[in-house]
KOLSE-411876 format. One record per residue (C-alpha): x, y negated, z; chain. Coordinates in pm, whole numbers, plus 50000, padded with zeros to 5 digits. Each point is the difference from the previous one (the first is absolute). Layout:
N
       x       y       z   chain
       X       Y       Z       A
...
This chain:
474
       x       y       z   chain
   10121   58641   23074       A
   50004   49846   50347       A
   50040   50347   50149       A
   50274   50084   49750       A
   50184   49690   50120       A
   49974   50131   50356       A
   50105   50358   49924       A
   50284   49921   49757       A
   50184   49692   50134       A
   50319   49905   49820       A
   49911   50167   49669       A
   49773   49868   49725       A
   49874   50127   49666       A
   50283   49803   49837       A
   50295   50121   50213       A
   50107   50322   49831       A
   50378   49955   49989       A
   50197   50036   50324       A
   50309   49829   49855       A
   49818   49666   50009       A
   49942   50031   50374       A
   50379   50028   50033       A
   50070   49720   49751       A
   49780   49748   50182       A
   50130   50116   50339       A
   50355   49923   49887       A
   49902   49682   49813       A
   49821   49855   50305       A
   50309   50062   50209       A
   50232   49850   49738       A
   49776   49697   49942       A
   49982   49943   50375       A
   50379   50002   50035       A
   50045   49771   49700       A
   49715   49773   50107       A
   49847   50009   49653       A
   49716   49759   49938       A
   49678   50113   49833       A
   50110   49927   49641       A
   50335   50176   50045       A
   49829   50303   50155       A
   49766   50026   49702       A
   50283   49968   49749       A
   50215   50264   50171       A
   49702   50231   50033       A
   49908   49971   49630       A
   50357   50061   49887       A
   50030   50306   50225       A
   49671   50143   49875       A
   50098   49948   49636       A
   50339   50166   50062       A
   49834   50305   50156       A
   49740   50027   49723       A
   50276   49971   49739       A
   50223   50255   50175       A
   49712   50247   50021       A
   49955   50014   49620       A
   50369   50048   49919       A
   50111   50350   49906       A
   50347   50026   50162       A
   50119   50246   49732       A
   49900   49804   49691       A
   49940   49648   50126       A
   49665   49997   49821       A
   49687   49857   50161       A
   49823   50336   50028       A
   50069   50077   50366       A
   49721   50112   50236       A
   49891   49643   50087       A
   49881   50069   50355       A
   50037   49639   50120       A
   49720   49745   49979       A
   50002   49796   49679       A
   50212   50258   49818       A
   49771   50038   49701       A
   49981   49623   49955       A
   50377   49966   50017       A
   50043   50294   49760       A
   49771   49843   49741       A
   50113   49636   50032       A
   50378   50027   50032       A
   50058   50084   49632       A
   49790   49696   49900       A
   50112   49741   50254       A
   50249   49924   50272       A
   50038   50085   50366       A
   49960   49628   50075       A
   49645   50016   49864       A
   49928   50306   50212       A
   50115   49828   50318       A
   49827   49669   49929       A
   49635   49955   50093       A
   49789   50002   49683       A
   49849   50206   49723       A
   50328   50183   49929       A
   50060   50096   50365       A
   50034   50353   50132       A
   49697   49929   50223       A
   49700   49767   49968       A
   50033   49913   50371       A
   50228   49721   50115       A
   50127   50219   50284       A
   50020   50316   49792       A
   49925   50324   50182       A
   50057   49847   50343       A
   49640   49878   49958       A
   49867   50354   50037       A
   50250   50116   50265       A
   49993   49694   50223       A
   49705   50102   50222       A
   50124   50357   50062       A
   50360   49881   50053       A
   49890   49748   50265       A
   49775   50261   50162       A
   50296   50240   50024       A
   50212   49727   50158       A
   50266   50013   49727       A
   49973   49629   49918       A
   49820   49679   50084       A
   49954   49678   49804       A
   50062   49636   50077       A
   49816   49777   49751       A
   50022   50294   49757       A
   50376   50038   50047       A
   50092   50355   50108       A
   50138   50035   50349       A
   50119   50286   50222       A
   49720   50201   50160       A
   49977   50162   50343       A
   50137   50331   49865       A
   50376   49955   49981       A
   50144   50070   49658       A
   50239   50297   50025       A
   50357   49937   49889       A
   49968   50277   49741       A
   49704   49828   49837       A
   50173   49661   50004       A
   50312   50148   49839       A
   49796   50195   49745       A
   49847   49681   49854       A
   50273   49746   50075       A
   50165   50014   49651       A
   49661   49953   49830       A
   49898   49713   50225       A
   50336   49820   49973       A
   49974   50020   49622       A
   49639   49879   50002       A
   50099   49709   50222       A
   50256   49880   49745       A
   49855   50066   49652       A
   49773   50203   49777       A
   50101   50365   49950       A
   50174   50117   49683       A
   49979   50338   49830       A
   50329   50100   50160       A
   49858   49902   50338       A
   49686   50206   49941       A
   50209   50303   49906       A
   50175   49970   50335       A
   49670   50015   50190       A
   49858   50318   49842       A
   50056   50199   50317       A
   49787   49749   50195       A
   49703   50112   49791       A
   50042   50372   50063       A
   49856   50184   50298       A
   50267   50231   50149       A
   49962   50208   50319       A
   50306   49820   50140       A
   49899   49643   49904       A
   50094   49771   50289       A
   49655   49846   50032       A
   49795   50320   50030       A
   50064   50087   50367       A
   49923   49647   50129       A
   49685   49979   49787       A
   49885   50343   50120       A
   50043   49882   50357       A
   49788   49689   49941       A
   49727   50147   49783       A
   49948   50302   50226       A
   50064   49814   50327       A
   50243   50270   50110       A
   50230   49981   50298       A
   50016   49853   50347       A
   50147   49667   50096       A
   49811   49810   49729       A
   49732   49744   50064       A
   49726   50188   49819       A
   49670   49813   49963       A
   49646   50143   49969       A
   50025   49962   49621       A
   50312   50219   50003       A
   49826   50269   50203       A
   49706   49995   49762       A
   50221   50029   49691       A
   50186   50293   50156       A
   49669   50165   50078       A
   49885   49958   49640       A
   50326   50149   49871       A
   49957   50295   50234       A
   49643   50053   49883       A
   50101   49980   49633       A
   50292   50237   50050       A
   49783   50254   50182       A
   49743   49974   49722       A
   50275   50081   49749       A
   50098   50304   50206       A
   49640   50122   50012       A
   49915   49919   49637       A
   50326   50013   49800       A
   49826   50071   49669       A
   49790   49684   50007       A
   50019   49786   49686       A
   50108   49679   50177       A
   50093   49862   50341       A
   49644   49872   50041       A
   49857   50338   49903       A
   50216   50166   50265       A
   49837   49778   50265       A
   49654   50079   49865       A
   50062   50375   49977       A
   50149   50029   50348       A
   49816   49737   50200       A
   49671   49880   49850       A
   49812   50328   50019       A
   49985   50312   50212       A
   50110   50080   50358       A
   50376   49934   49961       A
   49977   49658   50163       A
   49887   50166   50326       A
   50225   50307   49976       A
   50337   49885   49868       A
   50230   49897   50285       A
   50140   49694   49821       A
   49660   49867   49894       A
   49875   50061   50352       A
   50298   49814   50145       A
   49939   49702   49771       A
   49636   49998   50112       A
   49828   49667   49915       A
   50236   49921   49711       A
   49930   50336   49837       A
   49627   49942   50050       A
   50038   49653   49847       A
   50162   50152   49695       A
   49715   50251   49968       A
   49743   49719   50002       A
   50208   49792   49759       A
   50042   50288   49753       A
   49626   50069   49999       A
   49925   49628   49954       A
   50248   50001   49710       A
   49781   50253   49818       A
   49697   49785   50067       A
   50166   49682   49870       A
   50125   50184   49691       A
   49642   50093   49907       A
   49893   49636   50016       A
   50293   49893   49783       A
   49927   50264   49735       A
   49630   49911   49992       A
   50077   49629   49965       A
   50249   50070   49720       A
   49739   50202   49808       A
   49735   49731   50050       A
   50229   49728   49863       A
   50096   50230   49711       A
   49630   50039   49919       A
   49969   49620   49970       A
   50336   49962   49821       A
   49920   50244   49720       A
   49649   49868   49935       A
   49947   49787   49690       A
   49827   49720   50186       A
   49916   49891   50349       A
   49851   50257   50238       A
   49710   49956   50240       A
   49967   50155   50343       A
   49722   50224   49865       A
   50238   50121   49726       A
   50248   50106   50267       A
   49720   50170   50192       A
   49907   50193   49686       A
   50363   50104   49952       A
   50045   50128   50356       A
   49661   50175   50000       A
   50112   50198   49699       A
   50302   50121   50200       A
   49810   50119   50311       A
   49747   50263   50091       A
   49636   49942   50093       A
   50041   50219   50310       A
   49957   49812   50325       A
   50304   49873   50185       A
   49928   50253   50274       A
   49985   50290   49750       A
   50318   49882   49830       A
   50187   49993   50329       A
   49879   50351   50085       A
   50142   50121   49668       A
   50341   49842   50072       A
   50281   50183   50182       A
   49980   49968   50377       A
   50198   49700   50132       A
   50094   50195   50317       A
   50084   50360   50074       A
   49827   50210   50264       A
   50240   49874   50268       A
   49932   49634   49923       A
   50324   49933   49811       A
   49981   49792   49679       A
   49983   50222   49692       A
   50123   49892   49653       A
   49649   49940   49863       A
   50106   49698   49793       A
   50241   50220   49806       A
   49735   50258   49909       A
   49766   49794   49783       A
   50163   50084   49666       A
   49678   50154   49867       A
   49833   49656   50005       A
   50049   49728   49740       A
   50241   49724   50098       A
   49740   49746   50112       A
   49801   50248   50205       A
   50316   50146   50153       A
   50116   49660   50122       A
   49660   49916   50141       A
   50018   50338   50171       A
   50332   49899   50160       A
   49831   49688   50140       A
   49711   50202   50140       A
   50235   50256   50155       A
   50195   49710   50153       A
   49678   49866   50151       A
   49941   50338   50164       A
   50355   49996   50134       A
   49920   49662   50155       A
   49722   50171   50197       A
   50207   50299   50111       A
   50358   49880   50058       A
   50084   49874   50347       A
   50275   49831   50196       A
   50310   49858   49836       A
   49936   50176   49668       A
   49659   49839   49971       A
   50131   49654   50083       A
   50273   50040   49738       A
   49750   50130   49746       A
   49770   49703   50057       A
   50279   49748   49995       A
   50049   49717   50240       A
   49788   49689   49939       A
   50144   49723   50220       A
   50086   50257   50266       A
   49649   50146   50012       A
   49970   50338   49818       A
   49623   50002   50059       A
   49952   49680   49802       A
   49936   50115   49645       A
   50105   49833   49677       A
   49862   50002   49648       A
   50036   50341   49830       A
   50174   50166   50298       A
   49894   50345   50130       A
   49739   49849   50233       A
   49849   49807   49709       A
   49970   50318   49790       A
   49862   50192   50299       A
   49726   49737   50030       A
   49929   50026   49626       A
   49992   50381   50023       A
   49736   49993   50272       A
   49802   49740   49807       A
   49999   50209   49680       A
   50007   50349   50153       A
   49665   50102   49843       A
   50045   49798   49681       A
   50149   50129   49673       A
   50377   49983   49968       A
   49950   49779   49696       A
   49835   49736   50222       A
   50288   50023   50246       A
   50246   49962   49711       A
   49824   49681   49891       A
   50034   49867   50354       A
   50373   50083   49985       A
   50028   49799   49675       A
   49820   49706   50161       A
   50225   50015   50306       A
   50315   49996   49783       A
   49877   49709   49791       A
   49904   49801   50307       A
   50328   50071   50179       A
   50199   49907   49689       A
   49825   49662   49996       A
   50065   49947   50372       A
   50370   50078   49961       A
   50030   49774   49695       A
   49841   49712   50192       A
   50251   50037   50283       A
   50282   49967   49743       A
   49845   49716   49797       A
   50227   49704   49926       A
   49988   49675   49806       A
   50246   49968   49708       A
   50186   49688   49892       A
   49709   49891   49781       A
   49763   50015   50296       A
   49823   50316   49884       A
   49903   50272   50245       A
   50165   50334   49921       A
   49896   50344   50124       A
   50294   50244   49986       A
   49804   50308   49890       A
   49979   50220   49694       A
   49621   50035   50019       A
   49795   49681   49962       A
   49628   49932   50013       A
   49820   49731   49802       A
   49623   49958   49992       A
   49949   50351   50136       A
   50231   50164   49744       A
   50343   50150   50068       A
   50309   49984   49781       A
   50355   50125   50060       A
   50323   49816   49923       A
   50216   50305   50067       A
   50003   50354   50133       A
   50043   50108   50359       A
   50249   50266   50108       A
   49870   50306   50179       A
   50311   50085   50203       A
   49968   50022   50376       A
   50179   49772   50245       A
   50341   50113   50126       A
   50058   50154   50341       A
   50379   49951   49980       A
   50056   50374   50042       A
   50174   50012   49661       A
   50239   49723   50106       A
   50066   50169   50335       A
   50069   50327   49826       A
   50234   49848   49743       A
   50190   49802   50263       A
   50026   50316   50208       A
   50138   50189   49700       A
   50264   49732   49940       A
   50095   50007   50369       A
   50040   50378   50006       A
   49691   50077   50211       A
   49818   50172   49715       A
   50088   50186   49686       A
   49814   50073   49678       A
   50072   50331   49827       A
   49809   50049   49674       A
   49715   49781   50130       A
   49994   50194   50328       A
   50047   49769   50296       A
   50206   50115   50297       A
   50126   49856   50326       A
   50379   50028   50026       A
   50173   50138   50309       A
   50120   49647   50070       A
   49646   49865   49970       A
   49860   50268   50230       A
   50265   49925   50261       A
   49959   49621   49985       A
   49619   50012   50011       A
   49981   50277   50262       A
   49797   50240   49784       A
   49928   50361   50087       A
   50199   50246   49790       A
């Protein structure tokens, strides 16, 4: 996640709607001019967000609340308006449109400040270093003037429906494209801006090379993670270290996903048991899921992690003939081999950066698994699988201890779903198996809204405008 922060500055896993970048850009400028204090800023912001959510669920033809609802909080507003009042939605509390005091600004604040669209002064929004274009100010001025005076009404919301629609000629799109893609001379572009532009170029080129991929992330994987394209494609070559960083990050993503799926299955095994489970019970479970072949023999039977030219090959994706547990352990072992064979920037990105030193390993990282692989190379896979279970249990306990806190009654609390008592484990909930986000989906969706990309029957394309702005080969 540290590397994702570096490669995707100004976008987070929670910033999927470009209209909110524009809203906060205009609001910061307006609040600055009006010298709003913190409380006034929060009130105006909440009213504006409720108005947009309300407008987005209105069907202009019928007036019913069955519109597309593309704004944040739309579903909450849709369900609560018939039962309550707009005052309740705006107020902070159980009937609010958002459980957060600052609404959706809470998830956009970091990216907005990174982009230079706003700053804060004791939480009050203030103008940022990127000057707010007149078109953006004018676009949101009626909404902000209303929000500064009172709560919105249904008639007000009906008047703001167009603010919730993404049109090719929307006044905010061109300025946002300029900022998010760091396009044009005469601007004070920072290193973060150059990195974000590079990532957009890499994503767009991946879409060109792999238009039939199932997602924006898959396009990156298909075009960049494996094979020789990274050395042969002119754009990937031009982006050099950043493209290599993405290769290492995408391969590490596969590795992390295997750990998350294994941990989810282990917790499920405890969760569905009738009583408490011992470590030996978990060993017995994982042994039943793995072969008695040695680790070395198992690896020889796996697809090759590299092709004959030394490029990473999609070995992790070719383990479908194994059961789920064995396949995920196979992904870890393949990752440990990649740790031996990758070099340069890709290897550093694959390993991750521990306090600035990529050679300093961490628990469960590729170097850890490589050490385990060498230790168990001539042992049965079932023994290695038991060691994997032990490593997960131990790491879970370490993480829980770092997050331990004392509650109001003076009791120590461990925020974990898997607990140990007297050598026995019990689960208080299930663990998800989804992988961490790389923000490619958010980048792709923002790019689609801004006219850089298009989606035609699930086929992703780069528009002519996107190709021109990002300097892509045709």
